[in-house]
C-alpha positions as CSV (number, residue, x, y, z in Angstrom):
1,M,-13.2,23.8,64.6
2,K,-16.7,24.4,66.8
3,V,-19.4,22.2,64.2
4,S,-21.5,19.5,64.9
5,V,-20.5,16.1,64.5
6,A,-22.8,16.0,61.7
7,E,-21.3,18.9,59.9
8,A,-17.8,17.5,60.5
9,D,-18.9,14.3,58.9
10,T,-20.4,16.1,55.8
11,K,-17.2,18.0,55.4
12,A,-15.1,15.0,55.6
13,R,-17.2,13.4,52.9
14,A,-17.1,16.2,50.7
15,V,-15.2,15.9,47.8
16,G,-13.4,19.0,46.5
17,D,-11.6,17.8,43.4
18,P,-13.6,15.3,41.5
19,E,-10.3,14.0,40.0
20,W,-8.8,13.2,43.4
21,A,-12.0,11.3,44.3
22,R,-11.6,9.1,40.7
23,R,-7.6,8.7,41.3
24,A,-8.1,5.4,42.7
25,V,-9.4,4.1,39.5
26,D,-6.0,4.2,38.0
27,Q,-3.9,4.2,40.7
28,P,-1.8,1.0,41.3
29,P,-3.8,-1.3,43.4
30,D,-1.0,-0.9,46.4
31,Q,-1.1,2.4,46.4
32,V,-4.8,3.0,46.7
33,S,-5.6,4.2,50.1
34,W,-9.2,3.8,52.5
35,A,-9.9,7.1,52.0
36,G,-9.9,7.1,48.3
37,L,-11.1,4.3,48.1
38,S,-13.9,5.1,50.4
39,A,-14.4,8.2,48.7
40,L,-14.6,6.4,45.0
41,I,-17.0,4.1,46.7
42,E,-19.6,7.0,48.0
43,H,-19.8,9.4,45.1
44,Y,-19.0,7.0,42.0
45,P,-20.5,3.6,42.9
46,D,-19.9,1.5,40.1
47,E,-16.0,2.8,39.6
48,G,-15.4,2.6,43.1
49,W,-16.7,-1.2,43.7
50,A,-15.0,-2.2,40.3
51,A,-11.7,-0.4,41.9
52,W,-12.0,-2.5,44.9
53,E,-12.3,-5.6,42.7
54,R,-9.7,-4.9,40.9
55,I,-7.6,-4.8,44.1
56,K,-8.4,-7.7,45.5
57,A,-7.7,-9.5,41.8
58,A,-4.4,-8.1,41.8
59,A,-3.4,-9.4,45.7
60,R,-4.4,-13.2,44.3
61,D,-2.1,-12.7,41.4
62,E,0.2,-11.8,43.7
63,L,-0.1,-14.9,45.8
64,A,-0.4,-16.9,43.2
65,S,2.6,-16.1,41.0
66,G,4.8,-16.3,44.1
67,H,5.8,-12.4,44.3
68,R,3.8,-12.0,47.9
69,A,6.0,-14.9,49.4
70,A,9.3,-13.1,47.9
71,E,8.7,-9.9,48.9
72,V,9.0,-11.1,52.5
73,L,12.3,-11.9,52.4
74,E,13.9,-8.7,50.4
75,C,15.6,-5.5,51.9
76,V,16.7,-4.4,48.8
77,S,14.9,-6.2,46.2
78,S,16.9,-7.1,42.7
79,P,15.6,-8.9,39.9
80,W,18.5,-11.7,40.1
81,E,17.3,-12.2,43.9
82,R,13.5,-12.3,43.1
83,A,14.2,-15.1,40.2
84,Q,16.2,-17.3,42.6
85,F,13.6,-17.4,45.2
86,L,10.9,-18.1,42.2
87,A,13.1,-20.7,40.9
88,I,13.2,-22.7,44.7
89,R,9.6,-21.8,44.8
90,T,8.4,-23.3,41.0
91,A,10.5,-26.7,41.7
92,F,8.5,-27.5,44.8
93,R,5.5,-26.8,43.0
94,E,6.5,-28.7,40.2
95,E,7.5,-31.6,42.5
96,W,4.7,-31.4,44.9
97,Q,1.5,-30.3,42.7
98,P,-0.6,-27.7,45.2
99,R,-4.4,-29.1,45.4
100,G,-5.6,-26.3,47.5
101,G,-4.4,-23.2,49.2
102,I,-3.0,-24.7,52.3
103,E,-1.0,-26.8,50.2
104,A,0.0,-23.6,48.5
105,A,0.9,-22.0,51.3
106,L,3.3,-24.7,52.7
107,I,4.9,-24.8,49.7
108,D,5.2,-20.9,50.2
109,Q,6.8,-21.6,53.6
110,M,9.4,-24.5,52.2
111,A,10.7,-22.0,49.4
112,Q,11.1,-19.3,52.2
113,A,12.7,-21.4,54.3
114,H,15.0,-23.0,52.1
115,A,15.9,-19.7,50.8
116,S,16.6,-18.4,54.0
117,Y,18.4,-21.2,55.1
118,L,20.8,-20.8,51.7
119,D,21.2,-17.3,52.8
120,W,22.5,-17.7,56.2
121,L,24.7,-20.9,55.1
122,N,26.3,-18.2,52.6
123,R,26.9,-16.1,55.3
124,L,28.4,-18.5,57.3
125,H,30.7,-19.9,54.8
126,I,32.0,-16.4,54.1
127,Q,32.8,-15.9,58.0
128,A,34.6,-19.1,58.3
129,S,36.4,-18.6,54.9
130,S,37.5,-15.3,55.9
131,E,38.6,-16.1,59.3
132,G,40.4,-19.4,58.0
133,R,42.6,-17.5,55.2
134,T,42.9,-14.3,58.2
135,Q,44.7,-17.4,60.3
136,D,46.7,-19.1,57.2
137,H,48.1,-16.1,56.6
138,K,49.7,-15.3,60.0
139,L,50.4,-18.8,60.7
140,Q,52.9,-18.3,57.7
141,R,54.0,-15.2,58.6
142,D,54.2,-15.5,62.2
143,G,54.3,-19.6,62.8
144,Y,51.4,-19.3,64.9
145,W,47.8,-18.2,64.5
146,Q,45.6,-16.8,67.2
147,P,42.0,-18.2,68.1
148,P,39.1,-15.9,66.7
149,R,37.7,-13.0,68.4
150,V,34.6,-13.3,70.4
151,E,32.7,-10.9,68.0
152,T,33.8,-13.1,65.1
153,A,32.9,-16.4,67.2
154,A,29.8,-15.0,67.9
155,A,28.7,-14.4,64.6
156,M,30.0,-17.6,62.7
157,D,27.9,-19.1,65.8
158,Q,24.7,-16.8,65.1
159,A,24.6,-17.4,61.3
160,A,24.9,-21.3,62.0
161,A,22.2,-21.2,64.3
162,M,19.8,-19.5,61.9
163,A,20.8,-21.7,59.2
164,D,19.7,-24.7,61.2
165,R,16.7,-22.9,62.9
166,F,15.5,-21.9,58.7
167,H,16.4,-25.6,58.1
168,R,14.0,-27.0,60.7
169,M,11.2,-24.3,59.8
170,F,11.7,-26.2,56.0
171,L,11.4,-29.5,57.6
172,R,8.5,-28.6,59.6
173,A,6.6,-27.2,56.7
174,L,7.3,-30.6,54.4
175,R,6.0,-32.9,57.6
176,A,2.9,-31.1,57.9
177,L,2.5,-30.9,53.8
178,R,3.3,-34.7,54.0
179,D,0.8,-35.1,56.8
180,L,-1.8,-33.4,55.5
181,R,-1.8,-35.7,52.3
182,R,-1.4,-39.0,53.9
183,Y,-4.1,-38.3,56.1
184,A,-6.6,-36.9,53.7
185,P,-10.1,-38.7,53.5
186,T,-10.7,-41.7,51.7
187,V,-13.5,-41.2,49.0
188,V,-15.8,-44.8,48.0
189,V,-17.6,-44.8,45.1
190,A,-20.8,-46.9,45.4
191,Y,-20.9,-47.4,41.3
192,G,-18.2,-48.3,39.0
193,G,-17.9,-45.9,36.2
194,Q,-15.7,-42.8,34.9
195,V,-14.0,-41.4,37.8
196,N,-12.1,-37.9,37.1
197,L,-8.9,-38.5,39.3
198,S,-6.8,-35.5,38.3
199,A,-7.6,-33.3,41.6
200,G,-8.3,-35.1,44.7
201,P,-7.8,-37.6,47.2
202,Q,-7.2,-41.2,46.8
203,V,-10.7,-43.1,44.9
204,N,-11.6,-46.7,45.9
205,I,-14.1,-47.9,43.0
206,A,-16.2,-50.8,44.6
207,H,-19.4,-52.5,43.0
208,A,-22.7,-51.6,44.7
209,A,-23.3,-55.0,46.0
210,G,-20.0,-54.9,47.6
211,I,-20.9,-52.3,49.5
212,E,-24.0,-53.7,50.6
213,Q,-22.4,-56.6,51.7
214,H,-19.9,-55.2,53.7
215,A,-22.8,-53.0,55.6
216,G,-24.6,-55.9,56.5
217,E,-21.9,-57.3,58.0
């Protein structure tokens, strides 16, 4: 546009419509653009940084609630589909009681893998059942049956392979979670007293004299 870099930068940063610059204040967090947030921070810093904190808080809530993990598996989302995934995730979390971000991520992976395993197993069951009913009908009607077509057999093989793949992904995440807890460092407390065991690895309590004697040996 035949202007210098400085002039172009000034034009780009100018706010012709104050309402546009402030819309990031009230926009849903997942709809705020970098351009809108940058304009808000530059011209209204307090509101801009507050908007950024609001976006980060919403992202943390989405992750903690399980909706972030659920959205990955959904093509056409429905309340029932989301609730089915969250039911699996809740069951796993209640059993394992994750003690940090890594354990929580592994449990989310387990829930995703198990939900996908159920989806592919259901698809395999439908394909196999439909093919079986077709062959049963032909056998009763004509006295013989025909092997499934190549396309049908390939689809069934793919569904079986995908179900097995997600099952192995589930077991891999479960093994990683189990190993993470198994090899957690042991904490030795030199002086006996009240110890909070609500969150953390296994705690061994020993008298100071015993510790010193062991160290001397």
